[in-house]
C-alpha positions in Angstrom: -8.4 -12.2 -38.8 -8.7 -9.1 -36.6 -7.5 -9.4 -33.0 -10.3 -8.8 -30.4 -9.6 -7.4 -27.0 -12.4 -8.2 -24.7 -12.5 -7.0 -21.1 -15.2 -7.2 -18.4 -16.2 -4.4 -16.1 -18.6 -5.4 -13.3 -20.0 -3.0 -10.7 -21.8 -3.6 -7.4 -24.1 -0.7 -6.4 -25.5 -0.6 -2.9 -28.1 2.0 -2.0 -30.0 2.9 1.1 -32.8 5.4 1.3 -33.8 7.7 4.1 -37.3 9.2 4.2 -37.7 12.1 6.5 -39.6 15.3 7.2 -37.7 18.5 6.5 -37.9 21.7 8.4 -40.5 22.8 5.9 -42.8 19.9 7.0 -42.5 18.2 3.6 -41.5 14.5 3.2 -38.1 14.1 1.6 -36.1 11.1 0.4 -32.4 10.8 0.4 -30.3 8.1 -1.2 -26.8 7.2 -0.1 -24.6 4.3 -1.1 -21.5 3.1 -2.6 -20.4 1.6 -5.9 -17.5 -0.9 -6.3 -15.6 -1.9 -9.4 -15.4 -5.6 -9.0 -12.2 -6.2 -10.9 -10.1 -3.5 -9.2 -11.9 -3.3 -5.9 -12.0 0.5 -6.1 -15.0 2.0 -4.3 -16.7 5.3 -4.2 -19.4 6.7 -1.9 -22.2 8.5 -3.5 -25.3 10.6 -2.8 -26.6 11.0 -6.4 -27.0 9.2 -9.6 -24.4 11.5 -11.1 -21.9 9.9 -8.7 -22.7 6.5 -10.2 -22.4 7.8 -13.7 -19.0 9.5 -13.1 -17.6 6.4 -11.4 -18.7 3.9 -14.1 -17.7 6.3 -16.9 -14.3 6.7 -15.4 -13.7 2.9 -15.1 -15.0 2.2 -18.6 -12.8 5.0 -20.0 -9.7 3.5 -18.2 -10.7 0.0 -19.5 -11.1 1.3 -23.1 -7.8 3.3 -23.0 -5.9 0.2 -21.8 -7.4 -1.9 -24.5 -6.5 0.5 -27.3 -3.1 1.7 -26.1 -1.3 -0.1 -28.9 -3.5 1.5 -31.6 -2.7 4.6 -33.6 -3.8 7.9 -32.1 -6.5 8.5 -34.7 -8.0 5.1 -34.2 -7.9 5.6 -30.5 -10.0 8.8 -30.8 -12.6 6.9 -32.9 -12.9 4.0 -30.4 -13.1 6.4 -27.5 -15.9 8.4 -29.2 -17.9 5.2 -29.8 -17.3 4.2 -26.2 -18.6 7.6 -24.9 -21.6 7.4 -27.2 -22.5 4.0 -25.8 -22.1 5.3 -22.2 -24.3 8.3 -23.0 -27.1 5.9 -24.2 -26.8 3.8 -21.0 -26.8 6.9 -18.8 -29.9 8.3 -20.5 -31.9 5.1 -20.7 -31.1 3.5 -17.3 -33.1 5.9 -15.0 -36.2 5.5 -17.2 -35.8 1.7 -17.2 -35.6 1.6 -13.5 -38.6 3.9 -12.9 -40.7 2.0 -15.5 -39.8 -1.3 -13.9 -40.9 -0.1 -10.5 -44.2 1.3 -12.0 -45.1 -1.7 -14.1 -42.8 -4.7 -13.6 -44.9 -7.0 -15.7 -44.7 -4.7 -18.7 -40.9 -4.2 -18.4 -40.4 -8.0 -17.9 -42.5 -8.6 -21.0 -40.3 -6.1 -23.0 -37.1 -7.7 -21.7 -38.5 -11.2 -22.5 -39.2 -10.0 -26.1 -35.6 -8.6 -26.4 -34.2 -11.9 -25.1 -36.3 -13.8 -27.6 -35.1 -11.5 -30.4 -31.5 -12.2 -29.3 -32.2 -15.9 -29.2 -33.7 -15.9 -32.7 -30.7 -13.9 -34.1 -28.3 -16.3 -32.4 -30.3 -19.2 -33.8 -30.3 -17.7 -37.3 -26.5 -17.2 -37.1 -25.9 -20.8 -35.9 -28.3 -22.2 -38.6 -26.4 -20.2 -41.2 -23.0 -21.5 -40.1 -24.3 -25.1 -40.0 -25.8 -24.7 -43.5 -22.4 -23.6 -44.7 -20.6 -26.5 -43.0 -23.0 -29.4 -43.7 -24.9 -28.1 -46.7 -28.3 -28.6 -45.1 -30.8 -26.7 -43.0 -31.3 -27.3 -39.3 -34.3 -25.9 -37.5 -32.7 -24.5 -34.3 -35.9 -22.6 -33.2 -37.2 -25.7 -31.5 -34.0 -26.2 -29.6 -33.8 -22.6 -28.2 -37.4 -21.7 -27.6 -38.6 -21.8 -24.0 -41.2 -24.3 -23.0 -44.7 -23.4 -22.0 -44.0 -24.4 -18.4 -40.9 -22.1 -18.4 -42.9 -19.2 -19.7 -45.7 -19.9 -17.1 -43.1 -20.0 -14.3 -41.7 -16.6 -15.4 -45.2 -15.1 -15.6 -46.1 -16.5 -12.2 -42.9 -15.0 -10.7 -43.7 -11.6 -12.4 -47.2 -11.7 -11.0 -45.9 -12.3 -7.5 -43.4 -9.5 -7.9 -46.1 -7.2 -9.2 -48.2 -7.9 -6.1 -45.2 -7.3 -3.8 -44.5 -3.9 -5.5 -48.2 -2.9 -5.2 -48.1 -3.7 -1.4 -44.9 -1.7 -1.1 -46.5 1.2 -2.9 -49.4 1.1 -0.5 -47.1 1.0 2.5 -45.1 3.9 1.1 -48.3 5.9 0.5 -49.5 5.1 4.1 -46.1 6.3 5.4 -46.3 9.5 3.5 -49.8 10.5 4.6 -49.7 13.2 7.3 -50.8 11.9 10.7 -53.6 13.7 12.6 -52.6 15.2 15.9 -54.9 14.8 18.9 
């Protein structure tokens, strides 16, 4: 059986925003923050998404290199290429996901719920298959893993409350960005 090396990389991202009027009279927004690699404690200050991307990419590259140091050079190159491809997908998709979540949290939550349900079904199918192999019979795992109606209602209620809060925040932001009339 092939040996698996599994490592975890966790990051904490803290951002603060500053909304201000520039010399041109236009409203501007600036983000500042820091990102910390939980396992090593390394931190970096940042003022752009690219800073986040560079920091995470660097840590994931180090993690991957450490995990494959005992592999032949050609195999290392292939694994690193796959790792970089994965990171490119994450870096490309994440900003859109965040923006879409802010615009329509219910829709994003529904899509995430569907993805989770798909994963649960795949997991259930894999377990059922293993059980069938071991005991020679079929087990309906769907009923065990499916969320109850009350759990789904609770999730939808929470999403509705979140959506209302986001709408209020949007109205407050719009009010803050409207020019004030001088007397």
